C-alpha positions as CSV (number, residue, x, y, z in Angstrom):
1,X,-16.6,-0.5,-10.3
2,X,-12.7,-1.1,-10.2
3,X,-10.9,-2.7,-7.2
4,X,-7.2,-1.9,-6.2
5,X,-4.9,-3.2,-3.0
6,X,-3.6,-0.7,-0.7
7,X,-1.3,-1.7,2.1
8,X,-0.8,0.6,5.3
9,X,3.0,-0.2,5.6
10,X,4.8,-1.0,9.1
11,X,6.2,2.6,9.6
12,X,2.5,3.8,9.5
13,X,1.0,1.2,11.6
14,X,3.7,1.4,14.4
15,X,2.7,5.0,14.4
16,X,-1.0,4.2,14.8
17,X,-1.7,6.1,11.5
18,X,-4.2,3.4,10.0
19,X,-7.4,5.3,10.9
20,X,-6.2,8.3,9.5
21,X,-5.3,6.8,6.4
22,X,-8.2,5.0,6.0
23,X,-10.2,8.3,6.4
24,X,-8.5,9.4,3.5
25,X,-9.6,6.7,1.2
26,X,-13.1,7.3,2.7
27,X,-12.9,11.1,2.0
28,X,-12.2,10.4,-1.4
29,X,-15.1,8.1,-1.9
30,X,-13.4,4.8,-1.8
31,X,-15.3,2.0,-0.2
32,X,-13.0,-0.4,1.7
33,X,-14.6,-3.7,0.8
34,X,-12.2,-6.0,2.5
35,X,-9.5,-5.5,5.2
36,X,-7.4,-7.4,7.5
37,X,-4.2,-7.0,9.5
38,X,-1.4,-9.4,8.7
39,X,2.6,-9.8,9.6
40,X,4.2,-11.2,6.7
41,X,7.1,-13.6,6.8
42,X,10.1,-12.5,4.7
43,X,9.6,-15.4,2.4
44,X,5.9,-13.7,1.9
45,X,7.0,-10.1,1.3
46,X,9.6,-11.8,-1.2
47,X,6.8,-13.3,-3.2
48,X,4.5,-10.4,-2.9
49,X,7.5,-8.1,-4.5
50,X,9.0,-10.6,-6.8
51,X,8.2,-8.0,-9.6
52,X,11.4,-6.0,-8.3
53,X,13.6,-8.9,-7.3
54,X,16.2,-7.9,-9.7
55,X,16.1,-4.4,-8.3
56,X,19.1,-3.2,-5.9
57,X,16.5,-2.2,-3.3
58,X,14.4,-5.7,-3.4
59,X,16.1,-7.0,-0.2
60,X,15.6,-4.0,1.6
61,X,11.9,-3.6,0.5
62,X,11.1,-7.3,1.6
63,X,13.0,-6.8,4.9
64,X,10.8,-3.7,5.7
65,X,7.4,-4.9,4.6
66,X,7.7,-8.0,6.8
67,X,9.3,-5.9,9.8
68,X,5.9,-5.3,11.2
69,X,2.2,-5.8,10.9
70,X,0.8,-4.4,7.8
71,X,-3.3,-3.6,7.1
72,X,-4.2,-4.8,3.7
73,X,-7.3,-3.6,2.2
74,X,-9.4,-3.7,-1.0
75,X,-10.6,-0.5,-2.5
76,X,-13.3,-0.1,-4.7
77,X,-14.7,2.9,-6.9
78,X,-14.7,4.2,-10.6
79,X,-11.0,4.4,-11.7
80,X,-9.5,2.9,-8.4
81,X,-6.1,2.3,-9.5
82,X,-5.4,5.7,-11.0
83,X,-7.0,7.6,-8.1
84,X,-5.5,5.4,-5.4
85,X,-2.0,6.3,-7.1
86,X,-3.0,10.0,-7.1
87,X,-3.8,10.2,-3.6
88,X,-0.8,8.3,-2.3
89,X,1.4,10.8,-4.1
90,X,5.1,10.2,-5.3
91,X,7.1,7.4,-3.9
92,X,9.3,9.6,-2.2
93,X,7.5,11.8,0.1
94,X,9.8,14.7,-0.4
95,X,8.6,15.2,-4.0
96,X,5.0,14.1,-3.4
97,X,2.0,16.7,-3.7
98,X,0.8,18.4,-0.7
99,X,-2.1,16.6,0.7
100,X,-1.2,13.2,-0.5
101,X,-0.7,10.2,2.0
102,X,2.9,10.0,1.5
103,X,3.4,13.8,1.8
104,X,1.3,14.0,5.0
105,X,2.6,10.6,6.6
106,X,5.9,9.3,4.9
107,X,9.0,9.5,6.4
108,X,11.4,8.6,3.5
109,X,11.2,7.1,0.3
110,X,11.7,3.8,1.9
111,X,9.2,4.4,4.6
112,X,6.3,5.7,2.8
113,X,3.4,4.5,4.6
114,X,1.4,2.9,1.9
115,X,1.4,0.6,-1.1
116,X,-1.1,1.0,-3.8
117,X,-1.4,-1.4,-7.0
118,X,0.1,0.3,-10.2
119,X,-2.2,-1.8,-13.1
120,X,-5.1,-3.8,-13.3
121,X,-3.0,-7.0,-13.6
122,X,-1.1,-6.3,-10.3
123,X,-4.1,-5.3,-8.6
124,X,-5.7,-8.8,-9.2
125,X,-2.5,-10.6,-8.4
126,X,-2.0,-8.5,-5.1
127,X,-5.7,-8.8,-4.0
128,X,-5.8,-12.7,-4.7
129,X,-2.3,-12.9,-2.6
130,X,-3.9,-11.6,0.6
131,X,-7.4,-12.6,-0.1
132,X,-7.6,-16.1,-1.2
133,X,-11.6,-16.5,-1.5
């Protein structure tokens, strides 16, 4: 079984979509192994998104992730990383396939409702970032 990290971002949390999004994972046979609601400080968001620090959108991304509570989850199933990326959809909701989380719930490329790990290495790092034990 593979594990990945998923974050329900502030835009979805403020619209009370966490149960609807969690149900998408459950319907797609993910097991939610752990979850917790957190409010990140900007310095924590900067550390989490450090991989993007040279990109022009980095500051806005960190401001956004720290703008409100998020729900972080460890999801598990066979091929969890690739499967999660598939059901999340393209980063830009306008380009996401019908039925994906970002197509259904995303507002914009910046407020696209969810984050998911993009590799095994990043999944391990991201999970340990939020779940120390």
